[in-house]
N, C-alpha and C positions, 0 to 999 in steps of 0.2 A: 265631379267638379267641386272644389271647395266653395263654401258660402262666400258671398261678396263681403269685402272688408270695409270698415268705415274709413273715410278719407283721412281722418286724423287718428293718430295713435292714441291709446288710452292715457298715457302720461300727458300728452298735449291737451287732450280734452279736460283732464283733471286740473292742469295748471290754468287753463282758461277759465274754468269755473271758479277757481280761487280768486283770480284777478277780477272777475265780474262782481264778486262780493264786495269789493272795496272801490271799484271804479264808478265814476259818475256816468249815468246812461244818457244824459241829456244831449250831449254832442252826437252820440251814435244815433239817437232817435231822430234828431234834426236831419242828419245826412240820409238816413233811410227814408224819411218823408220826402226829401228833395228828389231822390232817385225814383221813388214811387210816382211822383208827379210827372217826371220825365217819361216813364214807361206807360203811363195812362193817358198821355196826350191824345185828344180826339183827332181823327183823320176823316177827311171828306171822301177820299178815294184810297183804296188799299195801297199800303206801302210794301215794297219789295226790298229785302235785305239779302244781298248775295254774299256767300262765304266761300273763300277759296284759299289756295296756298300754292307754293312753288312745286310741291311734290306730295305724293301720298304718304300716309303713315305718320303725319306730324300733329294730328289732333284736329283736323278740319271738320270731320263729321262729328266728333265729340263736341266741338265748339258749336256747331249747328244745332245739335240736340240740346245743349245747355241753353242756347238762346231761345229755342222754341219753347222749352219748359218754363223759362223765366217769363216770357211774354204770356204764356197760358196762365201762369200764376197771378200776374198782376192785372191783366186786361180782362174785360168782361165781354168783348166782342170776339168773333171767330178768328183763330190763328191757324195757319197752315204751314207744315214743314214739307218741302218739296225736294225730293232726291233726283239728281240728274245723272247719276252714274249707273248705267245699266249693266255694267260688267262686275264691278266690285263694291257697289254701294252698300254700306252697312248702317245707314240711317234707320231703317226699320228695326234692326237689332238694338241699337242704342236707345231707341224710343220704346222698346219693349213690345213691338207689334208681334202678335202670335201668328197672324196670317196676313197675307197681302191680297188685295182685290185687283182692281184695274190698274194698269200702268199708265204712266204719263202719256205715252204714245197712243194708247187706246182711248183715253179720255179726250185727247185732242180731236179725235174723230167724232165724238159724241156730243160735245158741247154746243149748245145753241143759245141765242140771246134770250129765249123765253124761259129758260130753266131758272128755278128758284133755288135758294140755298139748300133746302131739303132734298131737292133732286140731285144736286151736285154731291152732297155728302154721302148719298147712297153708293157712290163709286169710290169713296175714300175710306181710309182705315182710321177708326177712332183711336186716339191715344189715351192711355189709362188716366193720366193726370189732366186731361183736357186737351182740346185742339184736335187737329186732323193731320193725316199723313198721306201724301201721294208718292208712291215709290216709282222708280224709273223702270223697274221690271217686276215680274211676278216671282221673284225669288230664285231666278236662274239667269245665267249670262244671256243678255240679249244684244240686239244691234244698238250701237251708240245713239244717244239722243241727238237729233239734228237741230240746227238753229231755228228752223221754221216751226218745228213742233214746240220747242221751248217758248218762242214768242207767242204762239197761239194760246198755249195754256196759261202763261203768266198774265197776259193781257186780259184774258177772259175771267180768270179767277180773282183778279183784283176787285171785281164787282162784289164778291161775296166775303172776302177775308180782309180784315183790317191790316193784318201783318202776314206776309209770306216770307219765311226763312228758306232760302235756296241753298242747299248743300251742293255746290258746284263740283265739277271735275277739277283736277289740278290744272294750273296754267302750264303751257299756253294753249290748252284745248279751245276749240272753236266756241263751244257753248259757254265755257268759263269766260272767255273774252267778251262774248255777247252779253252775258249776265252782268259782268262788271261794268260794261259800258252803259247798260240800260237801267240798272237798279237805282233805287232812291238812295241807298246807302250800301257801303261795302265793308266787309270785315276780311282782312287778310291775316291768316294764321301763320305766324313765324315761329319755327322751332328755336329754342334757345341754344343754338350752335353757331359757330362762326360761319359755316356755309349757309345755314338757314337765314341768318340775319343779313348777310351780304346779298343773297338771292332775293330776299324780300325787299331790300333797298332798291334793287333793280326794278322790281314790280312797281314800287312807289314812283320811281322816276318815269316809268311808262304811263302810269295813271296821270301824272302831272301833265302829260302831253295830250290827254283826251280833252274834248270840249266839255262844256257845262260843269266846270269846276269839280271834276271827279275826285281829285285828291282831297278837297275840302270835306267831302262826305265819306271819307274812308277812316276806319279805325283799325289798328293793328292789335291782335291778340298774341302776346308773347308767351308761348307755351313752354313750360318746364316739364319735359317728359321723363325725367330721371331724378331720383333723389340726390344724386351726386352731380353738382353743378360744375362745369368746366369753364363756363363763361359768366362773367359778372353781369347779372340782370340789369343793373343800373347803367353800366357802360353800353350794353346792347340797346337798351331803351333810348339812351341819349343819341346814339348813332341813328336810329330810326326816326326820332323826333326832329332831326335836322331837316327833314323834308316838310315839316309842318303838321304831321299827323299826330293824333292822340294814340298813345301806346298803353294798353292795359295788360299788365303781367298776370298770367294765370299760373298759380303754383302747382308743383307736383302734388298729385292726389292719388292715394293708394286705391281708392274705389274706382276712379276713372282708369287707372293703369291696368286694372284687372279685366277690362273689356266687358262685354255683355250689356244688358239693360242698365241704364242709369237710374239709380234710386236717389231722389233728391235728399231723403233723410240720411243717407250715408255719405253725402259729400262733406268734405272738410269745410270748416267755417270760412277760411280764407278763399276757398274755391267758390263757395256760394256768393261771397261778397264780390269777387272778381267777375263772376258771370252776370250778376245783377248790374254792376257798373258797366260792363261791356254792352249789355243790352240797352241800358239807358243812353250810352254814348251813341250807339247805332240808331236808336229811335229818334233821338234829338236831331240827328243829321237827316234821317229819312223824312221827318215831318217838315224840315226846312226846305226840302226840294219840291219844286212844282211837278 
C-alpha cells in the first residue's frame, strides 16, 4: 500500500503559507476561540450525538471518526465512539484500532450500576489520540444490533462519558431511527450529489415530524467525495437550509479519500476547520437539549 497522502496538495499548502505571512490572524484566532468554547461546554449528563445518512459509502463513518477525534482534542472529559454496524462497520479502522475487544452486544450483558469508569474502559478499545471505542462486532460479520441493546448501552454509558458519538447504520434501519429519535443532537451526512441532497431533504422532512424539536437539534454535513464537483455546493446547501437546519460543507480531502486510519496531521486545513465547526454545531445543540 502507498503511504497516506496529505489532504492538501503541496502547491495548496505553499500558497496558504504565503497568504498567512501577510494576513491578519486576529479574526481567525477569535473564531477559533469561539468554537473552542462551544466544544468545551460543561455537561451534567452525557450527551449522545447520532450520525447517519441515507445510504452507505457517503462518508458517514468518516464523519463520525472526525467528530470523535475533534471532541477528544478539545475536551478534557471522557469521549466515546460507538459503532452500531455489526456487518460492515469500519469505525475501528478509521480510528486506527489495531484490535477490538468486547462488542456492544456483549457489553450490554455485563453493565451494572455499580461499575466505575475504570471498570467500563476495561472492555473498550483505547484510541491513540485519546478517547474510547466500542465496536459493534469483534472484527467479523455479526448479528445486527437490536434496538433494545442499543438503548441499554447508550443509557448506561452516558454516566461515564461526556460525549458519545454514535456511528449509526444508514436510514431507514431500526437502530438508526431509534438513535435519531433519542439522541441529544443529530448529524445527517449528505453526499454532494443530486440524489444525495434530495434524499437527505426527505430525511429532514421526516425529522421535522418527530417530537421534541428533533430538526432543531440536527446539523447536515455536506460531503464532497470527489475532486470533480458536478453539483454547486452553495445551491445544494441552500436547498437543505430551507428546512431550517445548519449545513456545514466538508470539502474533498485526499487523505480521507484514501481510506484507512485518519491521521489528523495529514488532514487538509479546510477539512480540519469544517470538522471543528461541525463538532461545535452538534455540541451546541446537544447541550441545549434536556
